[in-house]
C-alpha positions as CSV (number, residue, x, y, z in Angstrom):
1,M,-112.9,-125.9,78.3
2,N,-116.2,-127.8,78.2
3,T,-118.9,-125.7,76.5
4,D,-121.6,-128.4,76.3
5,P,-124.8,-126.6,77.4
6,H,-125.8,-129.7,79.4
7,F,-122.6,-129.3,81.5
8,F,-123.5,-125.7,82.2
9,S,-127.1,-126.2,83.1
10,R,-126.5,-129.3,85.4
11,R,-123.6,-127.9,87.4
12,A,-124.8,-124.3,87.5
13,F,-128.4,-125.2,88.3
14,L,-127.4,-127.5,91.2
15,G,-125.0,-124.9,92.6
16,R,-127.3,-121.9,92.3
17,S,-130.4,-123.7,93.6
18,A,-128.5,-124.4,96.8
19,Q,-127.5,-120.7,97.1
20,G,-124.0,-121.8,98.0
21,L,-121.5,-119.6,99.8
22,G,-119.5,-119.3,96.6
23,A,-122.3,-117.3,94.9
24,V,-122.5,-115.0,97.9
25,A,-118.8,-114.4,98.0
26,L,-118.5,-113.9,94.2
27,G,-121.5,-111.5,94.3
28,S,-119.8,-109.5,97.0
29,L,-116.6,-109.3,94.9
30,L,-118.4,-108.3,91.8
31,G,-120.3,-105.7,93.8
32,R,-117.1,-104.3,95.0
33,E,-115.7,-104.1,91.5
34,A,-118.8,-102.4,90.2
35,A,-118.7,-99.8,92.9
36,G,-115.2,-99.0,92.0
37,K,-113.9,-99.1,95.6
38,P,-112.9,-101.8,98.1
39,L,-115.5,-102.7,100.7
40,P,-115.3,-105.0,103.7
41,F,-116.3,-108.6,103.1
42,P,-119.7,-109.6,104.7
43,G,-120.2,-112.8,106.6
44,V,-123.1,-115.3,106.1
45,L,-125.0,-114.0,109.2
46,S,-126.9,-111.0,107.8
47,N,-128.9,-110.7,111.1
48,L,-127.3,-111.3,114.4
49,H,-129.1,-113.2,117.2
50,F,-128.1,-110.9,120.0
51,P,-126.9,-107.3,120.5
52,Q,-123.2,-107.3,119.6
53,K,-121.0,-106.4,122.5
54,A,-117.7,-107.4,120.8
55,K,-116.8,-106.6,117.2
56,R,-113.5,-108.5,117.2
57,V,-111.5,-111.0,119.3
58,I,-107.8,-110.9,120.3
59,W,-107.0,-114.4,121.6
60,L,-103.7,-114.7,123.5
61,T,-102.6,-118.4,123.5
62,M,-99.9,-119.4,126.0
63,A,-98.7,-122.5,124.2
64,G,-97.4,-125.4,126.4
65,G,-99.9,-125.3,129.3
66,P,-99.4,-122.5,131.9
67,S,-99.4,-123.6,135.5
68,H,-102.5,-122.1,137.2
69,L,-100.7,-122.7,140.5
70,E,-97.9,-120.2,139.7
71,T,-100.1,-117.6,137.9
72,F,-103.7,-117.1,138.9
73,D,-104.9,-119.7,141.5
74,P,-103.4,-119.3,145.0
75,K,-103.4,-122.5,147.0
76,P,-102.0,-122.1,150.6
77,K,-103.1,-125.6,151.6
78,L,-100.9,-127.0,148.8
79,A,-98.0,-124.9,150.1
80,E,-98.6,-126.5,153.6
81,M,-98.5,-130.0,152.1
82,H,-95.4,-129.4,150.0
83,G,-93.4,-132.6,149.9
84,Q,-96.1,-134.8,151.4
85,P,-97.9,-137.6,149.5
86,M,-100.8,-136.5,147.4
87,P,-104.0,-137.7,149.0
88,E,-105.3,-140.7,147.0
89,S,-108.8,-139.4,147.3
90,F,-108.0,-136.7,144.7
91,T,-106.3,-138.9,142.1
92,K,-107.6,-142.5,142.4
93,G,-109.0,-143.6,139.1
94,Q,-108.1,-140.3,137.4
95,Q,-106.3,-139.9,134.1
96,L,-102.8,-138.5,134.4
97,A,-100.3,-137.8,131.6
98,Q,-96.7,-138.8,132.4
99,L,-97.3,-139.3,136.1
100,Q,-99.6,-142.2,135.7
101,G,-98.6,-145.1,138.0
102,Q,-95.8,-143.0,139.8
103,K,-95.5,-141.9,143.4
104,L,-97.4,-138.6,143.7
105,T,-96.1,-135.9,145.9
106,C,-97.6,-132.5,146.6
107,F,-95.7,-129.6,145.1
108,G,-96.4,-126.2,146.5
109,P,-96.7,-123.0,144.5
110,Q,-93.2,-121.8,143.7
111,H,-93.9,-118.1,143.9
112,P,-95.8,-115.9,146.4
113,F,-99.2,-114.3,145.5
114,A,-100.2,-110.7,146.0
115,K,-103.5,-108.8,146.1
116,F,-104.5,-106.4,143.3
117,G,-107.5,-104.3,142.2
118,K,-110.5,-103.0,144.1
119,N,-111.4,-106.5,145.2
120,Q,-107.9,-107.4,146.3
121,T,-107.8,-110.4,144.1
122,E,-104.7,-112.6,144.6
123,I,-102.6,-113.5,141.6
124,C,-98.9,-114.4,141.4
125,A,-96.7,-111.5,142.5
126,L,-94.6,-111.9,139.4
127,F,-97.4,-110.2,137.4
128,P,-97.7,-106.7,139.1
129,K,-98.4,-104.8,135.8
130,L,-101.2,-107.2,134.9
131,G,-102.3,-106.7,138.5
132,S,-102.5,-103.0,137.9
133,V,-105.3,-103.6,135.3
134,L,-107.0,-106.5,137.1
135,D,-110.2,-104.4,137.5
136,E,-110.6,-104.8,133.7
137,I,-110.2,-108.6,133.9
138,C,-112.6,-111.5,134.6
139,L,-110.5,-114.3,136.0
140,I,-111.9,-117.8,135.5
141,R,-110.3,-120.3,137.9
142,S,-112.5,-123.2,137.0
143,M,-111.7,-124.0,133.3
144,T,-111.4,-127.6,132.3
145,T,-110.6,-129.3,129.0
146,D,-111.0,-132.8,127.5
147,A,-107.5,-133.3,126.2
148,I,-104.3,-134.0,128.1
149,N,-101.6,-133.9,125.4
150,H,-100.4,-130.8,123.5
151,D,-101.6,-131.3,120.0
152,P,-105.1,-132.6,120.7
153,A,-105.5,-130.0,123.5
154,H,-104.7,-127.2,121.1
155,M,-107.1,-128.7,118.6
156,F,-109.8,-128.9,121.2
157,M,-109.2,-125.3,122.4
158,N,-109.1,-124.0,118.8
159,T,-111.8,-126.0,117.2
160,G,-114.0,-127.6,119.9
161,S,-112.9,-131.0,118.7
162,Q,-109.7,-133.2,119.2
163,I,-110.1,-134.4,115.6
164,A,-108.1,-132.6,113.0
165,G,-110.0,-131.1,110.0
166,R,-112.5,-129.0,111.9
167,P,-112.7,-125.2,111.4
168,S,-110.9,-123.1,114.0
169,M,-112.8,-120.6,116.1
170,G,-111.2,-117.7,114.0
171,A,-112.5,-119.3,110.8
172,W,-116.0,-119.7,112.3
173,V,-116.1,-116.1,113.4
174,T,-114.9,-114.7,110.1
175,Y,-117.3,-117.0,108.2
176,G,-120.2,-115.7,110.3
177,L,-119.3,-112.0,110.6
178,G,-116.9,-111.4,107.7
179,S,-114.2,-108.8,107.9
180,E,-114.2,-105.0,108.3
181,S,-110.9,-104.8,106.4
182,S,-110.6,-104.9,102.7
183,N,-106.8,-105.1,102.5
184,L,-106.0,-107.5,105.3
185,P,-107.3,-111.0,106.1
186,G,-110.2,-111.3,108.5
187,F,-108.2,-113.8,110.6
188,V,-104.5,-113.3,111.4
189,V,-102.1,-115.3,113.5
190,L,-98.8,-114.2,115.1
191,T,-96.3,-116.4,117.0
192,S,-93.4,-115.7,119.3
193,L,-90.9,-117.9,121.3
194,G,-89.9,-117.3,124.9
195,K,-86.4,-117.2,126.3
196,G,-86.7,-120.7,127.7
197,G,-86.2,-122.0,124.1
198,Q,-88.8,-124.9,124.2
199,N,-89.8,-124.4,120.6
200,Q,-92.6,-126.9,120.4
201,P,-94.2,-126.8,116.9
202,I,-97.6,-125.1,116.5
203,A,-99.2,-126.7,113.5
204,A,-101.0,-124.6,110.9
205,R,-104.1,-126.8,111.3
206,Q,-104.7,-124.9,114.5
207,W,-105.9,-122.0,112.4
208,S,-107.4,-124.0,109.6
209,S,-110.8,-123.3,108.0
210,G,-111.5,-127.1,108.0
211,F,-114.6,-127.8,105.9
212,L,-115.4,-124.1,105.5
213,P,-114.1,-122.3,102.4
214,S,-110.4,-121.8,102.6
215,R,-110.6,-118.0,102.5
216,Y,-111.6,-118.2,106.2
217,Q,-108.4,-119.9,107.4
218,G,-106.0,-117.8,109.4
219,V,-103.0,-116.1,107.8
220,Q,-99.8,-116.2,109.7
221,L,-97.8,-113.0,109.7
222,R,-94.2,-113.3,110.7
223,S,-92.7,-110.5,112.8
224,K,-89.2,-111.1,111.5
225,G,-88.2,-111.2,107.8
226,D,-90.9,-111.2,105.2
227,P,-94.2,-111.0,107.0
228,V,-95.9,-113.3,104.5
229,L,-93.9,-115.7,102.4
230,Y,-94.0,-115.1,98.6
231,L,-96.1,-111.9,99.0
232,S,-93.4,-109.5,97.8
233,T,-93.6,-108.3,94.2
234,P,-91.1,-110.3,92.0
235,K,-88.1,-108.3,90.8
236,G,-88.7,-106.7,87.4
237,V,-92.5,-106.7,87.8
238,S,-94.3,-103.4,88.3
239,N,-97.4,-102.9,90.4
240,S,-99.4,-102.1,87.3
241,Q,-98.2,-105.3,85.5
242,Q,-99.1,-107.4,88.6
243,E,-102.5,-105.7,88.9
244,A,-103.2,-106.6,85.2
245,D,-102.3,-110.2,85.9
246,V,-104.6,-110.4,88.9
247,Q,-107.5,-108.9,86.9
248,T,-106.9,-111.3,84.0
249,I,-106.7,-114.4,86.4
250,A,-109.9,-113.2,88.1
251,A,-111.7,-112.9,84.8
252,L,-110.7,-116.5,83.8
253,N,-111.8,-117.7,87.3
254,R,-115.2,-116.0,86.9
255,H,-115.7,-117.6,83.5
256,H,-114.9,-121.0,85.0
257,D,-117.2,-120.3,88.0
258,A,-120.1,-119.6,85.6
259,L,-119.6,-123.2,84.4
260,A,-118.7,-125.1,87.5
261,H,-120.0,-123.0,90.3
262,D,-117.5,-124.2,92.8
263,P,-117.3,-122.1,96.0
264,E,-113.5,-122.5,96.0
265,I,-113.3,-120.5,92.8
266,A,-114.7,-117.5,94.5
267,T,-112.2,-118.1,97.3
268,R,-109.4,-118.1,94.7
269,I,-110.6,-114.8,93.2
270,A,-110.8,-113.2,96.7
271,Q,-107.3,-114.5,97.7
272,Y,-105.6,-113.2,94.6
273,E,-107.2,-109.8,95.1
274,M,-106.4,-109.8,98.9
275,A,-102.8,-110.8,98.3
276,F,-102.4,-107.8,95.9
277,Q,-103.9,-105.5,98.4
278,M,-101.7,-106.9,101.2
279,Q,-98.5,-106.0,99.2
280,A,-99.2,-102.4,100.2
281,S,-101.0,-102.8,103.5
282,V,-98.8,-105.4,105.3
283,P,-95.5,-103.5,105.2
284,E,-97.2,-100.4,106.6
285,L,-98.9,-102.5,109.3
286,M,-95.6,-104.2,110.4
287,D,-93.6,-100.9,110.6
288,L,-93.7,-100.3,114.4
289,S,-91.3,-97.4,114.1
290,K,-94.2,-95.2,113.3
291,E,-95.8,-95.9,116.7
292,G,-93.6,-93.5,118.5
293,A,-91.4,-93.8,121.6
294,A,-94.3,-93.6,124.1
295,S,-96.1,-96.5,122.6
296,L,-93.0,-98.7,122.3
297,E,-92.2,-97.9,125.9
298,L,-95.7,-98.8,127.0
299,Y,-95.4,-102.3,125.5
300,G,-91.7,-102.7,126.2
301,C,-90.7,-103.7,122.7
302,Q,-88.5,-102.6,119.8
303,P,-89.5,-102.6,116.1
304,G,-88.7,-106.0,114.5
305,D,-87.7,-107.8,117.7
306,G,-90.3,-110.6,117.1
307,S,-91.3,-110.6,120.8
308,F,-94.7,-111.3,122.4
309,A,-94.8,-107.6,123.3
310,S,-94.3,-106.6,119.6
311,N,-97.1,-109.0,118.6
312,C,-99.4,-107.5,121.2
313,L,-98.8,-104.1,119.7
314,L,-99.4,-105.5,116.2
315,A,-102.6,-107.0,117.5
316,R,-103.9,-103.6,118.4
317,R,-102.9,-102.3,115.0
318,L,-104.7,-105.2,113.3
319,A,-107.8,-104.5,115.4
320,E,-107.7,-100.9,114.4
321,R,-107.6,-101.9,110.7
322,G,-110.7,-104.0,110.9
323,V,-109.3,-107.6,111.3
324,R,-112.0,-109.7,113.0
325,F,-110.0,-112.4,114.8
326,I,-106.4,-112.0,115.9
327,Q,-104.6,-114.9,117.6
328,L,-101.2,-114.7,119.3
329,Y,-99.2,-117.8,120.2
330,H,-96.5,-117.4,122.8
331,K,-94.5,-120.7,123.2
332,D,-92.4,-122.2,126.0
333,W,-94.9,-122.8,128.8
334,D,-94.3,-126.6,129.0
335,H,-92.6,-126.8,132.4
336,H,-92.1,-130.5,133.2
337,G,-89.1,-129.3,135.1
338,G,-87.9,-125.9,136.4
339,V,-91.3,-124.4,136.7
340,K,-90.1,-121.8,139.2
341,E,-87.5,-120.4,136.8
342,G,-89.7,-120.9,133.8
343,I,-92.6,-118.9,135.2
344,E,-90.1,-116.1,136.1
345,L,-89.1,-115.9,132.4
346,K,-92.7,-116.0,131.2
347,A,-93.8,-113.3,133.5
348,Q,-91.0,-111.0,132.2
349,E,-92.2,-111.7,128.7
350,I,-95.9,-111.2,129.0
351,D,-96.7,-109.1,132.2
352,Q,-96.1,-105.7,130.7
353,A,-97.3,-106.6,127.2
354,C,-100.7,-107.9,128.4
355,M,-101.1,-104.8,130.6
356,A,-100.1,-102.5,127.7
357,L,-102.6,-104.2,125.3
358,L,-105.5,-103.7,127.7
359,T,-104.4,-100.1,128.5
360,D,-103.9,-99.2,124.9
361,L,-107.2,-100.5,123.8
362,K,-109.0,-98.7,126.6
363,Q,-107.3,-95.4,125.9
364,R,-108.4,-95.6,122.3
365,G,-112.0,-96.5,123.2
366,M,-111.6,-100.0,121.7
367,L,-111.6,-102.3,124.7
368,E,-115.4,-102.0,125.1
369,D,-116.0,-103.7,121.8
370,T,-112.8,-105.9,121.7
371,L,-112.9,-109.3,123.5
372,V,-109.5,-110.2,124.8
373,V,-109.0,-113.8,125.9
374,W,-105.8,-115.3,127.6
375,A,-105.6,-119.1,127.7
376,G,-103.4,-122.1,127.4
377,E,-104.3,-125.6,126.2
378,F,-104.5,-127.1,129.7
379,G,-103.2,-126.6,133.2
380,R,-100.5,-128.4,135.4
381,T,-100.7,-130.9,138.2
382,P,-100.4,-130.0,141.9
383,M,-98.1,-133.0,142.1
384,S,-94.3,-132.8,141.4
385,Q,-92.7,-134.1,138.3
386,G,-89.0,-134.7,138.5
387,G,-88.8,-132.7,141.7
388,S,-89.0,-129.2,140.0
389,G,-91.8,-129.3,137.4
390,R,-95.5,-130.2,136.8
391,D,-97.2,-132.6,134.4
392,H,-100.0,-131.8,132.0
393,H,-103.4,-131.5,133.6
394,N,-106.9,-131.1,132.2
395,K,-109.1,-130.9,135.3
396,A,-108.1,-127.4,136.3
397,M,-106.7,-124.4,134.6
398,S,-107.1,-120.6,134.7
399,V,-108.0,-118.3,131.9
400,W,-109.0,-114.6,131.8
401,L,-111.2,-112.4,129.6
402,A,-111.4,-108.6,129.3
403,G,-113.4,-106.1,127.3
404,G,-116.3,-106.9,124.9
405,G,-119.0,-106.8,127.5
406,I,-117.1,-108.9,130.1
407,R,-117.4,-107.9,133.8
408,G,-114.1,-106.7,135.0
409,G,-112.7,-107.3,138.5
410,L,-114.5,-110.6,138.8
411,V,-113.3,-114.0,139.9
412,Y,-115.5,-116.8,138.5
413,G,-115.3,-120.4,139.7
414,S,-112.8,-122.2,141.9
415,T,-110.7,-125.3,142.3
416,D,-110.4,-127.6,145.3
417,E,-108.0,-126.7,148.1
418,L,-105.1,-128.4,146.3
419,G,-105.9,-127.0,142.8
420,Y,-106.4,-130.5,141.4
421,A,-109.9,-130.1,140.0
422,A,-112.5,-127.4,139.3
423,V,-115.3,-127.7,141.8
424,E,-117.4,-124.5,141.6
425,N,-118.9,-123.1,138.4
426,V,-117.0,-125.6,136.3
427,C,-116.4,-124.2,132.9
428,T,-115.7,-126.2,129.7
429,V,-114.0,-125.2,126.4
430,H,-117.5,-125.3,124.8
431,D,-118.8,-122.9,127.4
432,L,-115.9,-120.5,126.6
433,H,-116.6,-120.7,122.9
434,A,-120.4,-120.2,123.4
435,T,-119.7,-117.1,125.5
436,M,-117.3,-115.7,122.9
437,L,-119.9,-116.2,120.2
438,H,-122.6,-114.7,122.4
439,Q,-120.6,-111.5,122.8
440,L,-120.1,-111.3,119.1
441,G,-123.9,-111.5,118.7
442,I,-124.1,-115.1,117.6
443,R,-126.2,-117.8,119.2
444,H,-123.8,-120.8,119.3
445,D,-126.4,-123.6,118.9
446,A,-128.0,-121.8,115.9
447,F,-124.7,-121.3,114.1
448,S,-124.0,-124.5,112.1
449,V,-122.9,-125.9,108.8
450,K,-124.0,-129.2,107.3
451,F,-121.0,-131.5,107.3
452,Q,-121.1,-135.3,106.7
453,G,-124.9,-135.2,107.4
454,L,-124.6,-133.4,110.7
455,D,-125.1,-129.8,111.8
456,A,-121.5,-129.1,112.7
457,K,-120.9,-126.3,115.3
458,L,-117.9,-124.7,117.0
459,T,-119.5,-125.7,120.3
460,G,-120.0,-129.4,119.3
461,V,-123.0,-131.6,120.1
462,E,-122.3,-132.2,123.8
463,G,-124.0,-129.0,124.9
464,A,-122.6,-125.6,126.0
465,N,-123.6,-122.8,128.4
466,V,-123.0,-119.1,127.9
467,L,-121.3,-117.8,131.1
468,K,-123.9,-115.2,131.8
469,K,-122.6,-114.3,135.3
470,I,-119.4,-112.9,133.8
471,L,-121.3,-110.6,131.3
472,T,-122.2,-107.0,131.9
């Protein structure tokens, strides 16, 4: 190891004079150790910009691109025009995905809609249990996105950019606010696959920390088998032996940090310590058998079944334990064909679970400070693809929010009569991110990190608006 005093003074002085995040994180760790008890990790925002309405986020990602026309956006005119040519006035000069240059035919909604809630809001009749809690939900029918293919669309929805390497929204939130849990990550990801079997890959870069320190990246928990790979204690190694190893490694890392002052060293210390804590906390978290029959019946799941319903129940348990950002991915929404049958399967898989999550959070007094978001990466075309499906579409999609200071029972925005494009209160992904940050107490345009000479933000540089009309 280099002990030259010039090496110490140059590297340490430059790092400490910048007051880097590594010093903050390391100081936090040392403070925890000195106090003799674990404490939650703080974020970099010591003073919030707004009153905090939401303390945590549960983001439900419907991977593949749900059709708004078979879920939350009724279009009787499209039903009337089923089988007729799509009017050219809607599509001329517009970007399409796989339908570009093909004959475009109107494809009516494949399922009836029904009215729910005090305001008798129409949603697809396949979602009656979600309809039973519609008064808790703000339904946005005017969401748009910039991307039209799966991977860049996921990147845009998760990071505000189609370019890989940017921090995900979960990383931004935990970087700003820290975590209320000392034995679980601040950002956790769960995935599930539907019965349709379209197992499109979800890349880990969707929950990356990008240019933020790596301790803020999402940690994927698997609902079947080992929840976290390589987390289990090796055979023949006791907890006391492993704890001694972790403490020794941390001491070596601190000594190196005193010389190099690299923020990633503080991350390394934190991650070793977190992994050791998780060896006890994760098995207890994942054991749904302790929930009791009533809770399992509410969600419609069984312990260890790996379903979206089980992941919704795990999301509530993670929220209870102080995890700041919880993201669920449910795959198999890419209905280029068989959209009628596909949506039937999806409704069976998510309808009860989404209702149960909102009901459970409300019963426990947690919904008021938990922001729940339901969204895909884009919508689907009102034109037919292959006679039974719909193509990717970025000009219209539906999302919904609940809890965390969001007005329930509200429909915000609308699309045109055929559901091709958002026309009223048009909402962008940046607007959605700005609104999420606002409810967490963060002013989106004042929350940035210097990267490649620019003030990088989750909401980008194009501009974003907080959707104030949907807030309480």
